[in-house]
N, C-alpha and C positions, 0 to 999 in steps of 0.2 A: 163249672161245678157249683152246686148250691150248698148253703149251710146244712141242709138236710142230708146231703150226701156225705159231707165231711164230719159234721158234728163238732165235738170238742177234740182238739188235736194237741198232744203233748210232744214237744220237740226237744230232745236232749242234744246239747251242743248246738243249739239252734241260733246262736249269735255268731257262728263262724261263717266261713266262705259259702258253703252250700246252704246252710240254714238261712242266711240272709236272702239268698237268691230265691229259695222256696217261699219265704215269707212274703216277698214281693208278688209272687204268683198266687199264693193260696190263702194267706192269712185273712183276707177280706171275705173269703168264701167259707170260712169256718165259723161256727157259733162262738168258739173261743180258740185262740192260738197261743198256747202257753209255752214259753221257751225257758229251759233250764240250762244255764251255762256258767262255767267258773270264770269266764273272761281271763283266761290264763295269759300272763304277760308275754309269753313267747309268741303269742298270736295277737293279743290286744295290748298295744303299747301303753295306752292310757287307762286300761281297765274300766272304760266307760261304755255306755250303750252305743253300739255301732250306728252310724247314721243310716246305713243301708238296711237296718232291721225295720221292717214295716211298722208303721205307727200302731196298727191293730194288734201287734204282738205284745203279750204280757211277759215281761222278763223277770225271771227269778234267778238271782245270782247264788250259786252254790256248787258244791262238789258232789258229783254223782256217786262217789264211793261212800258217802256218809248216810247211814240209815235215817238219821234225824231229818235230813233234807227231804227225803221221800215221804216220811210221815207228815211233815208240814205241808208239802205240795199236794199230796194225795188226799189230805183232809178237805181240801178246797176244790180239787180238780178231779173229775171222773172222765178220763179220756176214752173216746171211742176209737181213736187211732193214735198210736205212738210211732213217731218217726225218730229212730235211734241213730243219731249222728255223732254223739259224744265219743271221742277217741283221741289218743295220742297217735300221731301219724308219721313220725320220723323213722323211716326204714333203717338208716344207718345208726341213728341215735338209739334205736331199740336194742342194739347189740351191747351198748355200754350202760343203758338205763332200762334194763329188762323189767325190773320190778315196777318201775313207774308205768311202763306200758301195760303190764299185766294188771296192775291195780286199777287203772282207769278203764281199760278195754274189757277186761274179764270181770273183775270184782264190781266195777261200775254197772255192768249189765246185770249181774246177779243181785246186786242191791236194789236196782230198779224193780226186778221181778219179785223180790222178797217184799218190797214196799207195796206193790200191787196186791200181793197175797194178804198182807196184814190189813189192808184197806178193803179187802173183799171185792176187788175190781178185776174184771177180765175184759180188756179191750177187745173190740171185734177184730182188730188187726194191728200188725206191726210192719213198719217199713224199715229195713236195715240198710245202711250205707256200708257195704262191704268193699273189698278191694281186689284188684288183680294180683296183689301180693300173696293171696291164698294159693295161687298156682305155682309160685316159685318160678323155676325155669320152664315149667310146663313140659310139653312133649316135643321131641325132635325126631326127624326122619332120616334114616340112612339112605345111601344111594340105591340100595336094593328095594326100597319102599317100605321096609319095616320101621316101626317107630319105637322109641324108648324114652324113659324119663331119666335124664342125666343127673338130677339132683344139683346140689350147690357146687359152684366152682370153688376150688380150694385156694388157700393162700399161696401154696407152692405153685399152683397153676398160674395165678396172677403174676408171681415173681418171674416166671418164665416168659411172660408176655403171651401166653396161650389163651387168647380171649374166647375163642369158639370151641365147640366140641368137634374134634377132628372127623371129617368125612360125613358130616350131618348138617341138616338145615332145620331151623325152627319152624314149628307149626303154630298157627294162631290158637289161642286158648278158647275153649268152649265149655259151657256148663255141662253139655251132654256127653262130652268125650274126654275132657282133660281132668285127670284125677288131681285134686289139690295136694300139693307137696311144698308147703311154704319153706323158703330158705332164709327167712328173717324172723326175729322174735315178733316184730310187728305183724307179719303175715300170719304167724301162728296164733296170735291173739285175735285177729279178725276172723280166722276160721273157727276159733273157740266161740266167738260171739254167735256165729251162724249155728253151731251145734247147740249151744245153750238155749237160744231162742227157739230153735226147732223143737227141742224136747219140751219146752214149756208150752208152746202153743198147741202141740199135739195132745198134751195132757189136759188142756183146758178148752179144747174145741174152738180155738181161735185160729187166726191165719197169719202167715208171715210172707212178706215179699222181700226178696233179697236182690239188691243191685250190686254186682261186682264191677266197680268203677275202675277204668283205666286212669291215666294221668290227667287229672282235671286241672284246667287253668283258665284264666280270664279275669275280667274286672271283679274286684272284691276280694281277691286272694291276698293273704298277708304279704306285705313287703318287708317284714322284719324277721320272718322265720326262715333261717338259713337251712333248716332240715327238710323243708318241703317246698315245692314250687320252683324247679330249676328255670322255668320259663321267665318268672318274674326276676330271679337273680340274674340271669343272662341279660334281661332287658335293662336292668340298672347298669350293668357293666358296659353294655354297648352305648347307652345314653351318655356315659362318661367318656366315650371315645376309646374304650379299651378293647383289645382283642379278647374274645371269649375263650377261656381254656376248656378243652373238651377231653374227658378221661378216656383211657384205654386207647384204641386206635380210631376213635370217633364214630365207630359203626354200631355202638349200642343202639338198640331200637326201642321205641316206646310208641304207644297209641295215645296221642294227645287229643283229649276231648274237651270241647269248649263248655264253659259253665252253663250257657243258655241251653245247650243240648242236654246236659245232665239234668237241669231243672225240668226240662220237657219230659225226660224219661221218668222222673219221680212223679210228675203230674199225671202222666199216662197210667202208671201203675197204681197210683192212689185211686184213680177212677175205675180200675179193673181188678180190685183185690178179690181173691177167691173167698168163698164162704168159710173155708177151713183148709188146713194143710199149708204146705210150703211151696213157693215158686221161686226160682232163681233165674236171673237174667244177666248177661254181659252187656256193659254199657261202655262204648268207646266210639271213635270215629270209624273204626273198621280199617284204618290205614296205618301201617307201620312206618314210622319216620325215624331216621337216625338222629342222634343227638347233634351230630355235625350239621345235618340239614336244617334243623330248627334253629341252631345257633346262627347258621348262615342267613336264614330269613330275618332274624332279629338284627344282625349286623347290617344287612342291606337296608333295612328300614331306617336305621340311624346313620347310615353312611360311615359306619365304624370299620376298623380294620377287620380283615377276614379272621374267622376263628382259627385257633391253633390246637393241634393235638399234643397232649402232655405225656401220655403213657402212664399217668397215675391211675389208681383204681381205688375202689372202696370194697372192703370185705363184705360179703353178703349181697352185693349187687347182682341182679340177674342180667343176663346178656341181652335177651330179647323178650319183649312183652307187647303183645297185641292180641286182639280177640276177634272172633267171628260174631258179628252182630246180626246176622240174618235171622236167627230164631227170635231175637228180641224185636226186630222190626215187624216180623210176621205176627207175633203174639200181641204186641202192644200198639201196633199201628204207629210206631215212633220211628223217626228217621233223623239222623244228625244233619244239621243244616250248615255247619261252619267248617270250612276247610282250614288247614293249618295256616296258610298265608293270610286268610281273612281274619282268623282268630288272633294271630300274632299282632296284626295291625290294630284290632280292637283293644287288645291289652295295652299296647303302647300308648294309644290315645287316652286310655283311662289313667295310666300311670302319670302321664304328663299333666292331666287335669288335677290329680292329687297333689302333685308337686307345686302347682300354681295356686292351689287353694290354701 
């Protein structure tokens, strides 16, 4: 990509996991790469500029929910492209801190748009980092071939140890066929972001590209945030020689997608933004992996004891989450390159390097 293609890029939450990975890929190709981030201590222990943030990135520390921040930033920056990553991301945490998640994810988005309005700026496009959480449990299929949307598993169901929906199997989520039915406050706020930005760009003849990300992991993810990134948490336990505890019966499934593949997907979409309107894509590995399986990969890498099933659960957790990536690969020419085994090894090597430095 050339600077003429990207122009001035504004990245909210751009000092985080995905933002730093994107800056390494794209910041030097932009006329300006301006990052707005609060450096929240839940993610940034020292609240200092991350070493992984590209040198070309201009960092503005501030809260996206504050109108004054946007007036200050947009007096100096006229973005051609806005990459909206800023969000509170703890699925379980969102049940007990709903206002915090709504404030950052929903109000932070509307304050950004209001700031653009006051400044008289209409970017040519937005890229939104959305989530598989918008699907909730997604769709399941009965033995007779009919499908249904089961909704959220109840607390009573968990207490009975009834982990699955009886007589049914899960279907991979797809933008084209799976109706979003979030089962967490976090998922509801991410879907709200999609709706808010869609309404705004349609009214302003701008464009919006939405990537619904599955479980992203890899080098650069926070090692102190216990609410996100089970892969990094499992990795630290295994490195200490501990047996990894796995919830429910160990057969919860997720689609683990490596950070390099996610950065490739953003890069591909940034280069193929529509002139106007909204496009949505699923981004994952396309492979459903049980939590017990990924815990086993991590334990094997470290020579740790085998994982053990605890029977514990988290209210609001979905049972199965995976996606159909074929439409994304066909539309964007993007293909994930990292298997779970290779990605787990890459993360372990990075964690070891952090601990040595």
